[in-house]
C-alpha positions as CSV (number, residue, x, y, z in Angstrom):
1,X,-74.1,29.8,149.5
2,X,-76.0,26.5,150.2
3,X,-79.0,26.5,152.4
4,X,-78.7,24.8,155.8
5,X,-80.6,21.5,156.2
6,X,-81.9,20.5,159.6
7,X,-82.8,17.0,160.8
8,X,-84.6,15.7,163.9
9,X,-84.4,12.2,165.5
10,X,-87.8,10.4,165.5
11,X,-87.7,7.6,168.2
12,X,-90.9,6.0,166.8
13,X,-89.2,5.2,163.5
14,X,-85.7,5.1,165.0
15,X,-84.5,7.4,162.3
16,X,-83.8,11.0,161.4
17,X,-86.4,13.1,159.5
18,X,-85.7,16.3,157.7
19,X,-87.2,19.4,159.4
20,X,-88.5,22.2,157.4
21,X,-88.5,25.4,159.7
22,X,-91.0,28.1,159.1
23,X,-90.0,31.6,158.0
24,X,-90.5,33.0,161.5
25,X,-88.2,30.3,163.0
26,X,-85.5,31.1,160.5
27,X,-85.8,34.8,161.2
28,X,-85.6,34.2,165.0
29,X,-82.6,32.1,164.6
30,X,-80.8,34.8,162.7
31,X,-82.0,37.4,165.2
32,X,-80.5,35.4,168.1
33,X,-77.1,35.4,166.4
34,X,-77.3,39.1,165.9
35,X,-78.4,39.8,169.5
36,X,-75.6,37.6,170.9
37,X,-73.0,39.4,168.8
38,X,-74.4,42.8,169.9
39,X,-74.3,41.7,173.6
40,X,-70.7,40.5,173.3
41,X,-69.7,43.6,171.5
42,X,-71.3,45.8,174.2
43,X,-69.5,43.8,177.0
44,X,-66.2,44.1,175.2
45,X,-66.5,47.9,174.5
46,X,-67.8,48.5,178.1
47,X,-64.9,46.6,179.6
48,X,-62.4,48.5,177.5
49,X,-64.1,51.9,178.4
50,X,-64.0,50.9,182.1
51,X,-60.4,49.7,182.2
52,X,-58.9,52.3,179.8
53,X,-59.9,55.9,180.3
54,X,-59.3,58.5,177.6
55,X,-56.6,61.2,178.0
56,X,-59.3,63.8,178.6
57,X,-61.0,61.8,181.3
58,X,-57.7,61.1,183.0
59,X,-56.9,64.9,183.0
60,X,-60.4,65.7,184.4
61,X,-60.0,63.1,187.1
62,X,-56.5,64.4,188.1
63,X,-57.8,68.0,188.1
64,X,-60.8,67.0,190.3
65,X,-58.5,65.3,192.8
66,X,-56.1,68.3,192.8
67,X,-59.1,70.6,193.4
68,X,-60.3,68.6,196.4
69,X,-56.8,68.6,197.9
70,X,-56.7,72.4,197.5
71,X,-60.1,72.8,199.1
72,X,-59.0,70.6,202.0
73,X,-55.9,72.7,202.4
74,X,-58.0,75.9,202.4
75,X,-60.3,74.3,205.0
76,X,-57.4,73.4,207.3
77,X,-56.0,76.9,207.0
78,X,-59.4,78.3,207.9
79,X,-59.4,76.0,210.9
80,X,-56.0,77.3,212.0
81,X,-57.2,80.9,211.5
82,X,-60.3,80.2,213.6
83,X,-58.2,78.7,216.4
84,X,-56.0,81.9,216.4
85,X,-59.2,84.0,216.6
86,X,-60.4,81.9,219.5
87,X,-57.1,82.7,221.3
88,X,-57.4,86.4,220.5
89,X,-61.0,86.4,221.8
90,X,-60.0,84.7,225.0
91,X,-57.1,87.0,225.5
92,X,-59.3,90.0,224.9
93,X,-62.1,88.8,227.2
94,X,-59.9,87.5,230.0
95,X,-57.1,90.0,230.0
96,X,-57.5,93.2,228.1
97,X,-61.1,93.8,229.3
98,X,-60.1,92.9,232.9
99,X,-57.1,95.2,232.6
100,X,-59.2,98.1,231.4
101,X,-62.0,97.5,233.8
102,X,-64.4,96.9,230.8
103,X,-67.3,94.5,230.9
104,X,-66.6,91.1,229.4
105,X,-68.2,90.1,226.2
106,X,-71.4,88.0,226.6
107,X,-70.9,84.3,225.8
108,X,-73.9,84.4,223.5
109,X,-72.1,86.8,221.3
110,X,-69.4,84.3,220.4
111,X,-70.7,80.8,221.1
112,X,-72.3,80.5,217.7
113,X,-69.0,81.2,216.0
114,X,-66.7,78.8,217.9
115,X,-67.2,75.7,215.7
116,X,-63.9,75.6,213.9
117,X,-63.5,71.8,214.0
118,X,-66.8,71.1,212.2
119,X,-66.7,68.6,209.4
120,X,-63.0,68.1,208.8
121,X,-62.9,64.7,210.6
122,X,-65.1,63.4,207.8
123,X,-63.8,65.5,204.9
124,X,-63.2,62.5,202.8
125,X,-66.9,61.5,202.8
126,X,-68.1,65.0,201.8
127,X,-69.4,65.6,198.3
128,X,-67.9,68.6,196.3
129,X,-71.0,70.7,197.0
130,X,-70.9,69.8,200.8
131,X,-67.2,70.6,201.0
132,X,-67.7,74.0,199.3
133,X,-70.7,74.8,201.6
134,X,-68.6,73.9,204.7
135,X,-65.8,76.2,203.6
136,X,-68.3,79.0,202.9
137,X,-69.6,78.7,206.5
138,X,-66.1,78.7,208.0
139,X,-65.2,81.8,206.0
140,X,-68.4,83.5,207.2
141,X,-67.5,82.6,210.8
142,X,-64.0,84.0,210.6
143,X,-65.2,87.2,209.0
144,X,-67.8,87.6,211.7
145,X,-65.2,87.0,214.4
146,X,-62.9,89.6,212.8
147,X,-65.7,92.2,212.6
148,X,-66.7,91.7,216.3
149,X,-63.0,91.7,217.4
150,X,-62.3,94.9,215.5
151,X,-65.2,96.6,217.3
152,X,-63.9,95.3,220.6
153,X,-60.4,96.6,220.0
154,X,-61.8,100.0,219.0
155,X,-63.6,100.1,222.3
156,X,-60.4,99.1,224.2
157,X,-58.4,101.7,222.4
158,X,-60.7,104.4,223.6
159,X,-60.5,103.0,227.1
160,X,-56.7,102.9,226.9
161,X,-56.5,106.6,226.1
162,X,-58.3,107.4,229.4
163,X,-56.3,104.8,231.4
164,X,-52.7,105.9,230.6
165,X,-51.6,106.0,234.3
166,X,-53.0,102.5,235.0
167,X,-51.2,101.1,231.9
168,X,-47.8,102.3,233.3
169,X,-48.3,99.9,236.2
170,X,-49.4,96.8,234.3
171,X,-46.6,94.3,233.4
172,X,-46.3,94.5,229.6
173,X,-42.8,93.6,228.5
174,X,-40.4,90.6,228.7
175,X,-38.1,90.6,231.8
176,X,-35.2,89.6,229.5
177,X,-34.2,91.0,226.1
178,X,-35.1,88.6,223.3
179,X,-31.5,88.2,222.2
180,X,-30.5,87.3,225.7
181,X,-32.9,84.3,226.0
182,X,-31.3,81.0,225.0
183,X,-34.6,79.1,225.1
184,X,-38.0,78.8,226.8
185,X,-37.2,76.3,229.6
186,X,-40.7,75.9,230.8
187,X,-44.2,77.3,230.2
188,X,-47.0,78.2,232.6
189,X,-49.2,75.4,233.9
190,X,-48.8,71.8,235.0
191,X,-45.3,70.6,234.4
192,X,-43.0,67.8,235.6
193,X,-40.9,68.7,238.6
194,X,-37.2,68.3,237.7
195,X,-36.2,67.1,241.2
196,X,-39.2,65.1,242.5
197,X,-40.5,64.0,239.1
198,X,-44.1,64.7,240.1
199,X,-46.6,66.9,238.2
200,X,-47.1,70.3,239.7
201,X,-48.5,73.7,238.7
202,X,-45.8,76.0,237.5
203,X,-46.9,79.6,238.3
204,X,-44.6,81.4,235.9
205,X,-42.2,81.1,233.0
206,X,-38.6,79.9,233.0
207,X,-36.1,81.5,230.6
208,X,-32.7,79.9,230.2
209,X,-29.9,82.5,229.9
210,X,-26.3,83.1,230.9
211,X,-25.5,84.0,234.5
212,X,-25.5,87.8,235.0
213,X,-27.8,88.5,232.0
214,X,-29.7,91.7,233.0
215,X,-33.2,91.3,234.3
216,X,-35.7,94.2,233.8
217,X,-38.8,95.4,235.7
218,X,-41.8,94.9,233.5
219,X,-43.8,97.9,234.8
220,X,-43.7,100.8,237.2
221,X,-43.9,99.9,240.8
222,X,-42.3,99.7,244.3
223,X,-39.9,96.9,245.4
224,X,-41.7,94.9,248.1
225,X,-39.0,92.2,248.5
226,X,-35.4,92.0,247.6
227,X,-33.4,89.1,249.1
228,X,-33.4,85.4,249.7
229,X,-36.7,83.5,249.6
230,X,-37.0,79.7,250.2
231,X,-37.1,77.9,246.9
232,X,-36.9,81.1,244.9
233,X,-33.3,81.8,245.9
234,X,-32.4,85.5,245.4
235,X,-35.7,87.1,244.4
236,X,-37.1,90.6,243.7
237,X,-40.8,91.2,244.1
238,X,-42.4,94.4,242.8
239,X,-45.8,95.7,243.8
240,X,-47.1,97.6,240.8
241,X,-50.4,98.7,242.4
242,X,-53.8,98.0,240.8
243,X,-53.5,94.5,242.4
244,X,-50.5,93.5,240.2
245,X,-47.3,91.9,241.5
246,X,-44.3,90.5,239.6
247,X,-41.5,88.1,240.9
248,X,-38.0,87.6,239.5
249,X,-36.3,84.6,241.0
250,X,-33.0,82.6,241.1
251,X,-31.0,85.8,240.6
252,X,-27.2,85.9,240.8
253,X,-27.4,89.5,242.1
254,X,-30.0,92.0,243.2
255,X,-29.6,95.6,242.0
256,X,-32.5,97.1,244.0
257,X,-33.6,97.3,247.7
258,X,-37.0,97.2,249.4
259,X,-38.8,100.5,249.0
260,X,-37.2,101.5,245.7
261,X,-39.4,102.9,243.0
262,X,-38.7,101.4,239.6
263,X,-40.0,102.1,236.1
264,X,-40.7,99.8,233.2
265,X,-37.4,98.6,231.8
266,X,-35.2,99.4,234.9
267,X,-32.6,96.7,235.7
268,X,-33.4,94.9,239.0
269,X,-30.8,92.1,238.9
270,X,-29.0,89.4,236.9
271,X,-29.9,85.9,235.9
272,X,-28.6,83.3,238.3
273,X,-28.8,79.7,239.6
274,X,-29.8,80.2,243.2
275,X,-32.4,78.4,245.3
276,X,-34.2,75.4,244.0
277,X,-32.8,75.5,240.5
278,X,-31.3,73.0,238.1
279,X,-29.5,75.5,235.8
280,X,-29.0,79.2,235.1
281,X,-32.4,80.7,234.3
282,X,-34.9,83.4,235.3
283,X,-38.2,82.3,236.9
284,X,-40.7,85.1,236.2
285,X,-44.2,85.4,237.7
286,X,-47.2,87.8,237.2
287,X,-49.8,87.8,239.9
288,X,-53.1,89.6,239.9
289,X,-55.0,89.8,243.3
290,X,-52.4,87.3,244.5
291,X,-53.5,84.8,241.8
292,X,-50.8,83.6,239.3
293,X,-51.4,84.7,235.7
294,X,-49.9,83.4,232.5
295,X,-47.1,85.9,231.8
296,X,-47.4,85.4,228.1
297,X,-50.6,87.4,228.2
298,X,-48.6,90.3,229.4
299,X,-46.1,90.7,226.5
300,X,-48.0,93.2,224.4
301,X,-45.7,96.2,224.3
302,X,-42.3,95.2,223.0
303,X,-42.6,92.2,220.7
304,X,-44.1,91.7,217.3
305,X,-47.1,89.4,216.6
306,X,-44.6,87.0,215.0
307,X,-42.4,87.0,218.1
308,X,-45.5,86.6,220.3
309,X,-46.7,83.5,218.3
310,X,-43.2,82.0,218.5
311,X,-43.2,82.6,222.2
312,X,-46.5,80.8,222.6
313,X,-45.2,77.9,220.6
314,X,-42.1,77.6,222.8
315,X,-44.1,77.9,226.0
316,X,-46.5,75.1,225.0
317,X,-43.6,72.8,224.0
318,X,-41.6,73.4,227.1
319,X,-42.6,70.5,229.4
320,X,-40.1,70.7,232.3
321,X,-39.4,73.3,234.9
322,X,-35.9,74.3,236.1
323,X,-36.9,75.1,239.6
């Protein structure tokens, strides 16, 4: 292989003169070629590595994405469980304890636990360690809620054993059999008036059913009213004592009279379409100290937890009243 010969232009002589590079210059020239080749090779290999992942790397990436999806799903299920626990706590504190005459739980006992929505609005920005830590805190919260609620129910069970007579007079069943109800026509709370179109507070629940469907007293008591009431149509009102009153409105018939004593499950009339009503249904109210209560809180004796959850869902989605 012939040796390379280098020339350099000399403007003084207007000619080219042969250049004899030193050994160091020759080595540096070769080194530059080697370094350039190495740099280009590194860039090419790096680009290939970045653009084309190995099968193992692809599998690990897919497994990591699947793991995050599963953690996210577990977190959302924990959120849903925490929300259910909040409902149970509220029901326990605002109904069961009032019903049994027990002191309410101190807010400080629960306030540290009611943070079910923490973190999940920004779940996509959490690292794996942060996400696992968040799930651990949520699990601890739900476990603490369960432990405290279990203790509360044990206390209420003891109270119930000494308040058997009082329980007989507290509304605790549905006024219609489950199989007789076509649908939940309206829930408790602010709803749209079917006639005037305005928003108003609906003080009970509306159950759509066939005319004549039996209506039952929901607790022991004395019939205080049995007849026509403006807006309610044919209505039965039962005074249960202990400051509880129930109303059954828009009846097609009335099977009791004022002064009658009725027991839980006794028939008091039939579903109708009387008074201010837009279709056959029963309007049912529970009042405590003359203040309307949400009747859903008083179905704790004759339906399963699954049926109760479905009833809550239907009541929340029923946006219009029928009276």
